[in-house]
C-alpha positions, 0 to 999 in steps of 0.5 A: 500499500502506498504511503506518500508524503507531500511537502508543500513549500511556501518559497518565501512569498514566491508561492505563499503569496499566490497559493493558499498553502493551507488549503493545498495541505488539506486537499492532499491529506484527503487524497488516497495514499497520502500518509502525511501532508505538511507545509513549510516556508523553505523546504530547501533549507537545512531545517526543511530537508530535515523535516522531510527526512524525519517524516520518511523515517517516522511514517515509513514513506514509500514515495515523496512529492515536494510541491515547490519550484521547478525540478531543475532547481532543487530536484537533486536537493530533495532526492539527496535528502530522500536517499539519506533517509533510506528512500530510493531517490527516484521515488521522489517527485517535484510538483512545480507550483511556482513557475507553473502556478504562482508566477503565472496566475494573479487569482489566488483561487485559480492558482490554488486549484491548479496547484492541487491538480498538479500535486495530485497528478504527481502523487499518482505518478509516484505511486507507480515509480520504481526504484532505479539505480544509477548507471555505472560506466568506465572512464577512459582518462584521456581528453580530446581538445579540438582547436588550438587557439588560446581557449584550446591551449588553455584547456589542454594545459590545465588538464595536462597539468592535472596529470591527465593525458590530452590530445590537442587537435588543430586543423591549421599547420600551427597552434595560435588561432586568431590571437596569433594574428593580433598586434596588441590586446585590449585593455593592456595593449600588451603584445599578443605574441608575447602572451601566446608564444610561450603558451604554444611552446609549453603545450607542444613540449608538455609530456602529457599533451599529444599535439596533432596539427594540420589534423581534423576530427572526422568521426566521433562515436561512443558516450561519456567516458568512452568516446571513439574518435577518428582523426585525419592527419593531413599530409604536410609532405614534410617529415616532421621528425626529419625536419629541423625547421631551418627554412631553406626550403621556404627561401628557395621556393620559386613560387612566392606570390601566393596570397597569405591567409595568415596576413588576411591576403595582404601579404604573399607567401611561397608554396611551402611555408609556415604560417608565421615566424613563431609557428608551433610546430616550426615545420613547414607545409606544402600547399598542394593547390599552388605547388608547381610540382603538384600542378605540372610535375616539375620543380622539386626545388625544396626537396633538392635543397633540403639537407635532411631529406625531409621533403616527401611528395609521396606522403599520404594522409594518415588516420588515427583511432583514439579512445577518449573520455571527454571532449573539449570543443574550442574551434573558434570563430571567423569574421563575416564576409563584408562584401555584401555591404556594397555601400561600404566598398569592401572588395571594390576599393583596396583601402577598405579593409576589415579590422583583422586586416588592420591588425596585420598592418599594425603587427610587427610581424605583418606585411608592413612590419608594423607600419600603417600603410594603405594596401593600394599604394603603401602610403601612410594614411592621414585620415582613417574612418572606423565603421562599427557594427559592419554586420553585427546587430543588422538583421537585414543584411548581417546578424542580429546579435552583438559581436561583443569585442568590436567596440573594444578592438576599434578603440584599440585600433584608433589608439594604435593608429595615433601611436604610429601615425603622429598627426593622423586623425581617426573617426569612429562611427558607432551605434553604441559603445559597449565596453562591459569588462574590467578596465574596458570603459576606461580604455575607450575613454583613453582613445577619445580623451588621450588619443583624440579619436573622434567618435560620431554616433550614427551609421554610415550610408555610403562610401565612394571614391573621389579625387583619390579619397574615400568619401564617407557619408554618415550622420551624427545623431547627437548633433542631428546633422549629416557628416561627410569625411574624406578618408585615406582608409576605411576599417570595418568592424566586421561581425564575429561568426562561427566557423563556416563548417560549424553546423556540419561539425556539430553533427560529427561531434553530436552537439547542438547549435543555434541558427547561426552555428554557435554551439549550444550549452546545456543551460545558459546559467547553470551549465554554461560550458557543458553541452546536452551530450554528456562528456562534451564541453565548450570553450571560447568563441565557438559558443558565442563571441568572446574576448580573450579573458572570457575564452581563457576562463571558459577553457579553465572551467572546461578543464575543471569539468574534465578533471572532475570527470577523470577523478573516478574510475567509474562514472555514475549517471542518471538511470532515466534512459529508454529500455526496449522490450526485445520480445515484442520488438519488430526490428523496424529501426524507426527508433534508430533513425529518430535517436539524436544521440545515436544510442540505438544499435542492432542486436542479434537474438540467437538460438541455443545452436547459434542460429539467428532468430531475429535482430532487435534494437538495443539501447546503449545505456551510456549513450542514451540521454533519456529524451524519449524520442524513440518511444514516440517512434516505436511502432510496436510499442516496445520502448519505454522510458525508465521513470516516465513509463506509459503507465506512469504518464497515464496515471499522472494525466488521470490524476488531473 
């Protein structure tokens, strides 16, 4: 016979002000199967939990219903209290009478009646609850970090410094990401390479880190603690063990007029190259698309000058199959193609450039050795116009969101320009100045007050060329009049976007993404670095636009999650998973096609003699996330969700 305890929380005034808790207690006392029904101001407090434990012991309860806030808030709290009192934690249910009643109703009588119905339905459900046990899975103590920018490097180093193995995969020939392209960083104006290069070297030399550059993750299977990952190591056509990094091959390569991607196509590079001088590893790669040998079978100059015979034109891609326990995705961002803004002249006028291109002009390792020069003729610009929100906060052409870092790096660009071109004039067109961060607002004030950048609140309508100048027409909304400026260069603060293949890669890894391609976290506030797929974490700008401090912080948070996961040999996880009745399963595989987590496999049912009787669906308890999609697709009604069976849901509905 059921002995249910009902515990009604006032939640201060959140519930008590809109629901008659005394009436609710009285109604529950009259409900069949209820042994005790009490109210308390804060059941989530220590005294409140003690009351729950005491009632379980004294009344020998077989189930508990806590009528309080959302189960996402305190379900774990009350389940733990039940377990400490000797009751299976999965015999505890939470009736949400705060978000679903008191917060959405103004009439107390209506809210109270609804609370009574909701609580009754949970009582009927808990009567049919079974004692579930957590699922234990083994843990492979090796982490995979995808992306070798500052976020990926930080996560890898933190995990490795805790004594765990790390595989760090970067698709480019070198570590560094976009941070390696920057000149200085806000708000301290310290050299990005001075910060980045030691971290790159540390990651490459760390005994616990296996570095795989010029490599891509092609397949991810398995589940938390037991992922199987396939990695393609793209051929460099250079033997990394034999190469000494002397650079003779780079110097002698006759093909030297290839646009340099690292310099945002402002500079040139040879067909065999390292992305930048401080590249880690300092091993060149041959650009097969532009190499003369691969195009017509001639040349091989690099092979002839290499004293260590490191050049191998027969080299092929290699594939690695690795067992991984946890994955950190830190694949970074790209900038939006601003060619769609014809009114700004990008792509039409050589002197209209992006903010990242300006970074390369300002960098000492850039194509102009740190001197600000116009791409068109190499002349030092006397006037520069910076246009903010060139793609951001623009639903009509660009993206709806704010790219977060543009206000700050535009202020930095105005400062760098003032420091390098004395007497030059910087004009900044902006919508709003968003400088939320430690020392950020002070930094933008420095650009205006000390470096005399002219900030104009308004949008630019058109950029055109006239008499050798770039004419910029805009408006100053604070003065209420149009503005026209003759500039030598225009710099666009372009929108931050996900990697072009972000949505496809999300399918490979098995995580979700939003409409733009930024990867989705499990919970915006409570689980900001976790994904809906257990064991996979997010770091850096692959989740949303971020600056360097936020990326590093998030990377360290991911590392702490991974280290916590690796602290145990066996991993406990929720037993709320789908279960298939093999005797009634028809093997139609509708469930397998529907499962978003690839948790359903084919299982052979054999006779005693070893003959195949039939093939049925098997649900991997490690992969299943308990979403219930397979239940709705099962044609033979063979699949049920533990804790939410058909009988339990029916009883819950009938209790309303």
